[in-house]
Steps between C-alpha positions, in 0.01 A plus 500: 500500500586869575477435876748210478743719298457776766579250777828398329611857453392610846696221660808582298483865595373487861600163627335373804312831535311439176112528515388207268179415334559126545726454805396139547643408163839671529680167440342484147656816373821521305790689656678753291878427450588853612343832594562634155177627335534254200532201743198611706296556183598155364394326831178705511413400149570133578271517800225667305517246215495212754151610600359567158172323458514210250201630300492881490201603527247234398203699612559763227505238226879520456726199519 
């Protein structure tokens, strides 16, 4: 989740020179409405939430 949020922020700040964690799924990331910090944060949070596991984490006995 953090890596997806990082990718959104990096793209917003560095553009085509961004070094991404998941360059092959760039099309799946939300685009901030502006370069304002609050808009980048909102898009990064949206990206992170989109990749939250459905059951977090089952192996620890938590549901």
